[in-house]
C-alpha positions in Angstrom: 274.8 32.0 97.6 271.1 32.4 97.6 269.3 35.6 98.7 265.9 36.0 100.3 264.0 39.0 101.7 263.7 39.2 105.4 259.9 39.8 105.4 259.9 40.7 109.1 261.2 37.3 110.2 263.8 37.0 113.0 266.9 36.0 111.1 270.2 35.6 112.9 273.7 34.8 111.6 274.3 31.0 111.7 270.6 30.1 111.8 269.5 27.1 109.7 267.0 27.6 107.0 264.8 25.4 104.7 264.9 27.1 101.4 262.4 24.7 99.8 259.7 25.8 102.2 261.2 29.2 103.0 261.1 28.1 106.7 263.3 29.2 109.5 264.6 26.5 111.9 265.1 28.3 115.2 267.5 26.8 117.7 269.5 25.0 115.0 272.9 26.4 114.4 276.5 25.3 113.5 278.3 27.3 116.2 278.0 28.2 119.8 277.0 31.8 120.5 280.3 33.0 122.0 282.4 31.6 119.1 280.0 33.0 116.6 280.3 36.6 117.8 284.1 36.6 117.3 283.8 35.9 113.6 281.2 38.5 112.6 282.2 41.3 110.3 280.1 44.5 110.5 280.1 47.4 108.0 277.9 50.5 107.7 275.7 50.7 104.7 273.5 53.8 104.8 270.9 54.4 102.2 267.5 56.1 102.3 264.9 56.6 99.6 261.2 57.0 99.2 258.7 56.6 96.4 255.0 57.0 95.5 253.3 53.9 94.2 250.0 54.3 92.4 249.3 50.7 91.4 248.0 48.1 93.8 248.8 45.0 91.9 251.0 42.4 93.5 253.6 42.8 90.7 253.9 46.5 91.2 254.0 46.2 94.9 257.2 44.2 94.7 258.8 45.8 91.6 260.7 48.4 93.7 261.9 45.8 96.3 264.1 42.7 96.2 261.3 40.3 97.0 261.3 37.5 94.5 258.1 36.6 92.6 258.0 33.2 94.3 258.5 34.6 97.8 255.7 37.1 97.2 253.4 34.3 96.1 254.4 32.1 99.0 253.5 34.9 101.4 250.1 35.4 99.7 249.4 31.7 100.0 250.1 31.6 103.7 253.3 29.6 103.4 255.1 32.4 105.3 254.2 34.2 108.5 255.2 37.8 107.7 255.2 40.8 109.9 256.2 44.5 110.0 256.3 46.3 106.7 255.8 43.0 104.8 252.1 42.9 105.8 251.8 45.5 103.0 252.4 42.8 100.4 249.8 40.5 101.8 247.1 43.2 102.3 244.5 42.0 99.8 241.9 44.6 100.5 240.8 46.1 97.2 238.0 48.5 96.3 236.8 50.1 93.1 235.3 52.9 95.2 238.6 54.2 96.6 241.5 56.0 95.2 244.7 54.7 96.6 248.4 55.8 96.7 251.3 54.4 98.7 254.3 56.3 100.1 257.2 54.0 100.6 260.2 54.6 102.9 263.3 52.5 102.7 266.5 52.8 104.8 269.5 50.6 105.3 272.0 50.9 108.2 274.5 48.1 108.4 275.7 44.8 106.9 276.8 41.8 108.9 278.5 38.7 107.6 280.4 35.6 108.8 284.1 35.4 108.0 285.0 32.7 105.4 287.4 31.0 107.8 284.5 30.5 110.3 282.7 28.4 107.7 285.4 25.7 108.2 285.1 25.6 112.0 281.8 23.8 112.4 280.7 22.5 115.8 277.2 21.1 115.4 276.9 19.9 111.8 275.5 16.5 112.8 272.6 18.2 114.6 271.2 19.4 111.2 270.9 15.9 109.8 267.2 15.1 109.3 266.0 18.5 110.4 265.1 19.6 106.9 267.7 22.4 106.7 269.1 23.1 103.3 271.1 26.4 104.0 272.7 28.4 106.7 272.4 32.2 107.2 275.8 33.8 106.4 275.0 37.5 105.9 272.3 40.0 106.7 271.5 43.5 105.5 269.8 45.6 108.2 267.4 48.5 107.9 263.7 49.2 107.9 260.8 49.8 105.5 257.6 51.6 105.9 254.5 52.0 103.8 251.8 54.6 104.2 248.7 53.6 102.3 246.5 56.6 101.7 242.9 56.1 100.6 240.1 58.5 99.7 236.5 57.6 98.9 235.2 58.3 95.5 232.4 60.7 95.1 229.8 61.1 92.3 231.7 64.1 90.7 235.1 62.5 90.1 236.3 59.2 88.7 239.0 57.1 90.2 241.8 58.5 88.0 241.0 62.1 88.7 240.9 61.5 92.4 244.2 59.6 92.4 245.7 62.6 90.6 244.5 65.0 93.3 245.6 62.5 96.0 249.1 62.3 94.5 249.4 66.1 94.5 248.4 66.2 98.2 250.8 63.5 99.2 253.7 64.9 97.2 253.8 67.7 99.8 255.4 65.1 102.1 258.6 65.5 100.1 258.9 69.1 101.3 259.1 67.8 104.8 262.7 66.6 104.1 263.7 70.2 103.5 261.3 71.8 105.9 259.4 73.7 103.2 255.9 72.6 104.1 255.6 74.6 107.3 253.8 73.8 110.5 250.3 72.4 110.6 249.0 75.8 111.9 250.1 77.5 108.7 248.2 75.2 106.4 245.4 76.6 104.4 241.8 75.6 105.1 241.6 73.8 101.7 244.7 71.7 102.6 243.2 70.8 106.0 240.0 69.7 104.2 242.0 67.5 101.8 243.9 66.0 104.8 240.7 65.2 106.6 239.2 63.3 103.6 242.3 61.0 103.4 242.7 57.9 105.5 246.0 56.2 106.2 247.0 52.6 106.9 250.6 52.0 108.1 252.7 49.0 107.5 256.2 49.3 108.9 259.2 47.9 110.8 259.0 50.7 113.4 257.5 50.6 116.8 255.0 53.5 117.0 253.2 54.9 120.0 250.1 54.8 117.9 249.4 54.1 114.2 248.6 57.0 111.9 245.0 57.0 110.6 244.9 60.4 108.9 247.2 62.2 106.5 248.1 64.7 109.2 249.1 61.8 111.5 251.2 60.3 108.7 253.1 63.6 108.2 254.1 63.6 111.9 255.2 60.0 111.8 257.1 60.4 108.5 259.4 63.1 109.9 260.4 60.9 112.8 261.2 57.7 110.9 265.0 58.3 110.5 265.3 58.8 114.3 263.4 55.7 115.2 266.2 53.5 113.9 268.4 54.6 116.8 271.7 56.4 116.9 273.6 53.3 115.8 270.8 51.6 113.9 270.1 49.3 116.9 266.4 49.1 116.0 267.0 48.0 112.5 265.6 44.6 111.3 266.8 42.1 108.7 265.8 43.3 105.2 267.9 41.0 103.0 269.5 37.6 103.9 272.2 35.6 102.2 272.2 31.8 102.5 274.9 29.2 102.0 274.1 25.6 101.0 274.9 23.1 103.7 276.1 20.5 101.2 279.1 22.7 100.3 280.3 22.9 103.9 283.4 20.8 104.8 282.6 17.4 106.4 279.0 17.8 105.5 277.0 14.6 105.4 274.3 16.2 103.2 274.3 15.3 99.6 273.8 18.1 97.0 270.4 16.7 96.2 269.4 17.3 99.8 269.9 21.0 99.4 269.1 21.7 95.8 266.0 23.7 95.2 264.0 23.8 92.0 263.1 27.4 91.0 259.6 27.9 89.6 259.7 29.3 86.0 259.0 33.0 85.5 256.1 32.1 83.3 254.4 30.2 86.0 255.2 32.8 88.6 253.5 35.4 86.4 250.4 33.2 85.9 250.1 32.6 89.6 250.5 36.3 90.3 247.8 37.3 87.8 245.5 34.6 89.2 245.8 35.9 92.7 245.4 39.5 91.5 242.1 38.6 89.8 240.8 36.7 92.8 241.5 39.8 94.9 239.9 42.1 92.3 236.7 40.0 92.2 236.6 39.9 96.0 236.9 43.6 96.1 234.0 44.1 93.7 231.8 41.8 95.6 232.6 43.6 98.9 231.9 46.9 97.2 228.5 45.7 96.1 227.6 44.3 99.5 228.5 47.6 101.1 226.2 49.6 98.8 222.8 50.9 99.9 220.9 48.4 97.7 222.5 45.3 99.3 222.2 46.7 102.8 218.5 47.6 102.4 217.0 45.1 100.0 217.0 41.5 101.3 216.5 39.9 97.9 219.4 41.8 96.3 221.6 41.0 99.3 220.9 37.3 99.2 222.2 36.9 95.6 225.4 38.7 96.4 225.8 36.6 99.6 225.3 33.5 97.6 228.0 34.5 95.1 230.4 35.6 98.0 230.1 32.2 99.7 230.8 30.2 96.5 233.6 32.5 95.5 235.2 32.4 99.0 235.3 28.6 98.9 236.7 28.7 95.4 239.5 31.1 96.4 240.3 29.2 99.6 240.6 25.9 97.7 242.9 27.4 95.1 245.2 29.1 97.6 245.3 25.9 99.8 246.2 23.7 96.8 248.8 26.2 95.7 250.4 26.3 99.2 250.5 22.5 99.3 252.0 22.1 95.8 254.7 24.7 95.7 257.1 23.3 98.3 256.8 19.8 96.8 257.8 21.2 93.4 260.8 23.0 94.8 261.8 19.8 96.6 261.5 17.7 93.4 258.6 15.7 94.8 256.2 17.1 92.2 256.6 18.4 88.7 255.8 21.8 87.2 253.2 20.1 85.1 251.1 19.6 88.3 251.2 23.4 88.8 250.2 23.9 85.1 247.2 21.6 85.7 246.2 23.5 88.8 246.4 26.9 87.0 244.6 25.6 84.0 241.7 24.3 86.2 241.5 27.8 87.8 241.7 29.6 84.4 238.8 27.4 83.0 236.7 28.1 86.1 233.4 30.1 85.6 234.8 32.5 88.3 237.5 33.4 85.7 235.2 33.8 82.8 233.9 36.9 80.9 230.4 35.8 82.2 231.6 36.5 85.7 232.7 40.0 84.7 229.3 40.7 83.0 227.4 39.4 86.0 229.3 41.7 88.4 228.9 44.7 86.0 225.1 44.1 85.7 224.8 43.9 89.5 226.8 47.1 89.8 224.4 48.9 87.4 221.4 47.5 89.2 222.9 48.5 92.5 223.4 52.1 91.3 219.8 52.4 90.1 218.3 50.9 93.2 220.5 53.0 95.4 219.2 56.2 93.6 215.6 55.1 94.1 216.2 54.3 97.7 217.8 57.7 98.3 214.8 59.5 96.8 212.4 57.4 98.9 214.2 58.2 102.1 214.2 61.9 101.2 210.4 61.6 100.8 210.2 60.3 104.4 209.4 56.7 103.4 211.0 53.8 105.4 212.2 50.6 103.9 210.3 47.7 105.6 210.7 44.1 104.4 208.5 42.6 107.1 205.2 43.4 105.4 203.2 40.8 107.3 204.0 42.8 110.5 203.2 46.1 108.9 199.9 44.9 107.6 198.7 43.9 111.0 199.2 47.5 112.2 197.7 49.5 109.4 194.4 49.5 107.5 196.0 50.5 104.2 199.6 50.0 103.1 200.9 51.7 100.0 204.2 50.0 99.1 206.7 51.0 96.5 207.8 47.5 95.6 210.8 46.4 93.6 209.4 43.5 91.6 212.4 42.2 89.6 215.0 41.2 92.3 213.9 37.6 92.9 214.2 36.4 89.3 215.9 33.1 88.7 219.6 33.4 88.1 221.0 30.6 85.9 224.6 31.7 86.1 224.5 31.9 89.9 222.7 28.6 90.4 225.2 26.8 88.1 228.2 28.5 89.6 230.0 25.6 91.2 233.5 24.8 92.2 235.3 23.3 89.2 236.3 20.0 90.8 232.7 19.3 91.9 231.1 19.3 88.5 231.6 20.4 85.0 229.0 22.8 83.7 229.1 25.1 80.7 229.2 28.7 81.6 226.2 30.5 79.9 227.2 32.8 77.1 224.5 35.4 78.0 224.0 37.0 81.4 220.6 38.5 81.6 219.6 41.6 83.6 216.1 43.0 84.2 217.5 46.5 83.9 216.6 48.3 80.6 216.1 51.9 79.7 212.3 51.3 79.3 212.0 49.7 82.7 214.0 52.5 84.3 211.7 55.0 82.7 208.6 53.2 84.0 210.1 53.0 87.5 210.7 56.7 87.5 207.1 57.4 86.6 205.9 55.1 89.3 208.2 56.8 91.8 206.8 60.2 90.9 203.3 58.9 91.3 204.2 57.3 94.6 205.5 60.7 95.9 202.3 62.4 94.7 200.2 59.9 96.6 202.1 60.4 99.8 202.0 64.1 99.6 198.3 64.2 99.0 197.3 61.6 101.6 196.4 62.8 105.1 194.8 59.6 106.3 196.6 58.5 109.5 195.5 54.9 108.9 197.5 54.7 105.7 201.1 53.7 105.8 203.6 54.3 103.0 206.7 52.1 102.7 209.2 50.6 100.3 210.1 46.9 99.9 211.7 44.4 97.6 209.0 41.8 98.0 205.3 41.5 98.6 203.9 39.7 101.6 206.1 36.6 102.1 203.6 35.0 104.3 201.2 34.2 101.5 203.4 34.7 98.4 205.8 32.3 96.7 208.4 32.7 94.0 205.9 32.1 91.2 203.8 35.0 92.4 206.7 37.3 92.6 207.9 36.3 89.2 204.4 37.1 87.8 204.7 40.6 89.3 207.9 41.1 87.3 206.3 39.9 84.1 203.4 42.3 84.4 205.1 45.2 86.2 208.9 44.9 85.6 211.2 47.0 87.8 208.8 48.4 90.4 205.2 49.1 91.0 203.0 50.5 93.7 201.5 47.7 95.7 198.2 48.5 97.5 197.0 46.5 100.5 193.5 47.5 101.6 191.0 46.5 104.3 193.3 44.0 106.0 193.7 42.0 102.8 197.0 40.1 102.3 196.6 40.1 98.6 198.1 43.2 97.0 197.1 44.9 93.8 199.4 47.0 91.7 198.0 50.5 91.7 197.7 52.3 88.4 196.5 55.9 88.1 193.0 56.4 86.5 193.1 57.0 82.8 192.1 60.4 81.4 188.3 60.7 81.4 186.5 60.6 78.1 183.2 62.4 78.1 180.8 63.9 75.6 179.5 67.2 77.0 176.3 69.2 76.4 176.4 72.8 77.6 173.3 75.0 78.0 173.6 78.7 78.8 170.9 80.8 80.4 170.9 84.4 81.7 173.0 83.8 84.8 173.1 80.0 84.8 175.1 77.3 83.1 174.1 73.6 82.9 176.7 71.0 81.9 175.6 67.4 81.1 178.4 64.8 80.8 178.0 61.4 79.2 181.1 59.2 80.1 182.4 56.6 77.8 181.1 53.0 78.2 184.2 51.7 80.0 184.0 54.5 82.5 180.3 54.2 83.5 181.2 53.1 87.0 183.3 56.3 87.5 181.6 59.3 89.0 182.8 62.6 87.4 183.2 65.7 89.4 183.7 69.3 88.2 185.9 72.0 89.5 185.5 75.6 88.5 187.7 78.6 88.8 186.7 82.3 88.3 189.8 84.0 86.9 188.4 87.4 87.7 187.9 86.8 91.4 190.1 84.0 92.7 193.1 82.0 91.8 192.1 78.6 93.2 189.9 75.7 92.2 186.5 75.1 93.8 185.2 71.5 93.7 181.6 70.5 92.9 180.2 66.9 92.9 177.9 66.2 90.0 174.5 64.8 90.4 174.1 61.6 88.6 171.0 61.1 86.4 170.8 57.7 84.7 173.8 57.5 82.4 174.6 61.2 82.7 176.1 63.5 85.2 174.6 66.9 85.5 176.3 70.0 86.9 174.5 73.4 87.2 175.9 76.7 88.5 173.7 79.8 88.9 174.2 83.4 90.1 177.2 83.7 87.8 178.9 87.1 87.5 180.3 88.4 84.3 183.7 86.7 84.1 185.7 84.0 82.5 185.0 80.5 83.9 187.2 77.6 83.4 186.1 74.0 84.1 187.9 70.8 84.4 186.8 67.2 85.1 188.2 64.4 87.1 187.0 60.9 87.9 186.8 59.3 91.3 186.5 55.5 91.8 183.5 54.4 93.7 
């Protein structure tokens, strides 16, 4: 006998089955319905258990069940149409930004089997010839499974493992429901309610619910009702495990043993396939996380690189899964060899998508995304909007001051050479560059601080402040943007003035260098300033503060006499006077 998991499929005793393709053949049976019912033996088989699963890998998902490694892979490849609780095993959604725990519920109710003497009384054996059937269903274990997948978003204060620990403690309270020790929802503490509200739930089950639970509180209510949903006599149970008998062993069978024999895939290859699928899902989850971050949503250039990777990766994954789904039934039917599967897996494992360079590329993009997201958050808190359509903005404002990220459009050799393995053979680069360095981050922070100061001190309604990942695309090309990175890596303050489309990178004036001559009279002071030669075009101005009478600065423009600037103040009172100098561009 062979045994397979039900996987939510509508098995019935006496139904024909193709074990090579794991395909049901509805309508094909060896007996008429009335005769079949008289030869069915039924026995009760009650069992109930639950468990908490912290891992999300495909191996761990099936470790506590009787689903074979091959059947799991067949379901993931799309060879099987699964439903009910088995959608849990094909749920490929993964995220590094979520802590996840799964509460599993398993119950069995009854066991049905055909009597042995009925296997000798066959009515329609000839009907199965040429239909592709290899086995017949002779026994079914009924019951139901349910999986409550609880998720909680990570925050900046806790890592994934800490949050999973907290989530586990919260979910373990479900076990008290079986003894009624948790109490009613009205008796829960405010802290518990807060934990429940932060936790989302996805339900995969063999039960018909009025509505699916989406919160932890909903899950609590559904969980307590599961045993009653099977019915008083287990009439709502579904096939969980199915036993199959080879047609070639039936009396008067016209099928040869070779027509029913199935080659089992080796454990080593099953493990390699499982790990390959897990890695594909892991990469897909990381890419989705990056695309859902603030940086990708707000910055077009950053988003375009991630979108490029996602399109290439999606094609790579689809091709691999399609080839796998095509090859596996042929191997099990002895029409292909295991060596063909080895070649397919080796091609995948040698792919740049499976290389350390892929991991480094994703890690660098994550680091860049975190830094860019932090800057965008500060810009929004300052009241600055992100506007990538600079050519439109320039037509509406006399002056635009733009905090521009200058390093997001650099050429990406790894991404441009990332091709599907069967299209071309290209060497994966050993080094994956990133523009992000500690020095560049430090410079970006200084520029952001200066940008904030400029916005706070500017009261001109004709001046607009914004943030962007590119300068004016109407007149700029990739070479121009690349030069901005080389001169001002990371970010700079782009200044568009007087309707000009050509920006300049704003830099604060340097500290003025002057030689000063001071003359004191009875109640008058005369200061003569001689600026350095490289600052001759800058007009100095003086500000004074009388510490005895006021706590504020009073500004005075200097009169310019040839190469000097002269400042005089008379009618001074007896006090301490402090003077400072600043330069203003003319």
